[in-house]
C-alpha positions as a Markdown table, in Angstrom:
| # | Residue | x | y | z |
|---|---|---|---|---|
| 1 | Met | -72.0 | 18.1 | -46.0 |
| 2 | Pro | -72.0 | 14.7 | -47.8 |
| 3 | Arg | -71.6 | 14.6 | -51.5 |
| 4 | Asp | -74.4 | 13.2 | -53.6 |
| 5 | Val | -72.4 | 12.3 | -56.7 |
| 6 | Glu | -69.8 | 9.7 | -56.4 |
| 7 | Arg | -67.0 | 10.2 | -58.9 |
| 8 | Pro | -64.4 | 7.5 | -59.7 |
| 9 | Arg | -61.1 | 8.5 | -58.2 |
| 10 | Gln | -58.5 | 9.5 | -60.8 |
| 11 | Leu | -54.8 | 8.9 | -60.1 |
| 12 | His | -52.3 | 11.4 | -61.3 |
| 13 | Arg | -49.3 | 10.4 | -63.2 |
| 14 | Thr | -45.8 | 10.8 | -61.8 |
| 15 | Asp | -43.8 | 13.8 | -63.0 |
| 16 | Trp | -40.5 | 12.1 | -63.3 |
| 17 | Met | -38.5 | 15.2 | -64.2 |
| 18 | Ala | -39.7 | 17.0 | -61.1 |
| 19 | Leu | -39.2 | 14.0 | -58.9 |
| 20 | Leu | -35.7 | 13.2 | -60.1 |
| 21 | Ser | -34.6 | 16.9 | -60.1 |
| 22 | Gly | -35.8 | 17.3 | -56.5 |
| 23 | Val | -33.9 | 14.2 | -55.4 |
| 24 | Leu | -30.8 | 15.4 | -57.3 |
| 25 | Phe | -30.8 | 18.8 | -55.5 |
| 26 | Ile | -31.4 | 17.2 | -52.1 |
| 27 | Val | -28.5 | 14.8 | -52.6 |
| 28 | Leu | -26.2 | 17.6 | -53.9 |
| 29 | Gly | -27.2 | 19.8 | -51.0 |
| 30 | Ile | -26.3 | 17.0 | -48.6 |
| 31 | Leu | -23.0 | 16.4 | -50.3 |
| 32 | Thr | -22.2 | 20.1 | -50.3 |
| 33 | Val | -23.0 | 20.5 | -46.6 |
| 34 | Thr | -21.0 | 17.5 | -45.6 |
| 35 | Arg | -18.1 | 18.8 | -47.7 |
| 36 | Thr | -17.9 | 15.6 | -49.8 |
| 37 | Ile | -18.0 | 17.8 | -53.0 |
| 38 | Thr | -15.8 | 20.8 | -52.6 |
| 39 | His | -14.8 | 21.6 | -56.2 |
| 40 | Thr | -17.3 | 23.8 | -58.0 |
| 41 | Leu | -16.6 | 22.3 | -61.4 |
| 42 | Val | -17.5 | 18.8 | -60.1 |
| 43 | Leu | -20.7 | 20.2 | -58.6 |
| 44 | Val | -21.7 | 21.8 | -61.8 |
| 45 | Gly | -20.9 | 18.7 | -63.8 |
| 46 | Val | -22.8 | 16.4 | -61.6 |
| 47 | Thr | -25.8 | 18.9 | -61.7 |
| 48 | Val | -25.8 | 19.0 | -65.5 |
| 49 | Leu | -25.5 | 15.3 | -65.9 |
| 50 | Gly | -28.2 | 14.6 | -63.3 |
| 51 | Leu | -30.6 | 17.0 | -65.0 |
| 52 | Ala | -29.8 | 15.4 | -68.3 |
| 53 | Phe | -30.6 | 12.0 | -66.9 |
| 54 | Ala | -33.8 | 13.2 | -65.3 |
| 55 | Gly | -34.9 | 14.7 | -68.7 |
| 56 | Leu | -34.1 | 11.5 | -70.5 |
| 57 | Val | -36.1 | 9.4 | -68.0 |
| 58 | Ala | -39.0 | 11.9 | -68.3 |
| 59 | Ile | -38.9 | 11.6 | -72.1 |
| 60 | Val | -38.8 | 7.8 | -72.1 |
| 61 | Ala | -41.7 | 7.7 | -69.5 |
| 62 | Arg | -43.8 | 10.0 | -71.7 |
| 63 | Met | -43.1 | 7.8 | -74.8 |
| 64 | Val | -44.0 | 4.6 | -72.9 |
| 65 | Arg | -47.3 | 6.2 | -71.7 |
| 66 | Gly | -48.1 | 7.1 | -75.3 |
| 67 | Lys | -48.7 | 10.8 | -74.7 |
């Protein structure tokens, strides 16, 4: 059934926190499976630093958007 009312297409904004966190966990998973990172303390440290970086990027992106 065709639509009678044509609405302008709205683009959604990128959720930087979710995107960077997902990339972080994929990379950490690959590094763990390939045994590149074997020490637990290094894994936890990289995870915390990566999440902190993702949060910082998300905050800066929100400030730039003005929202």
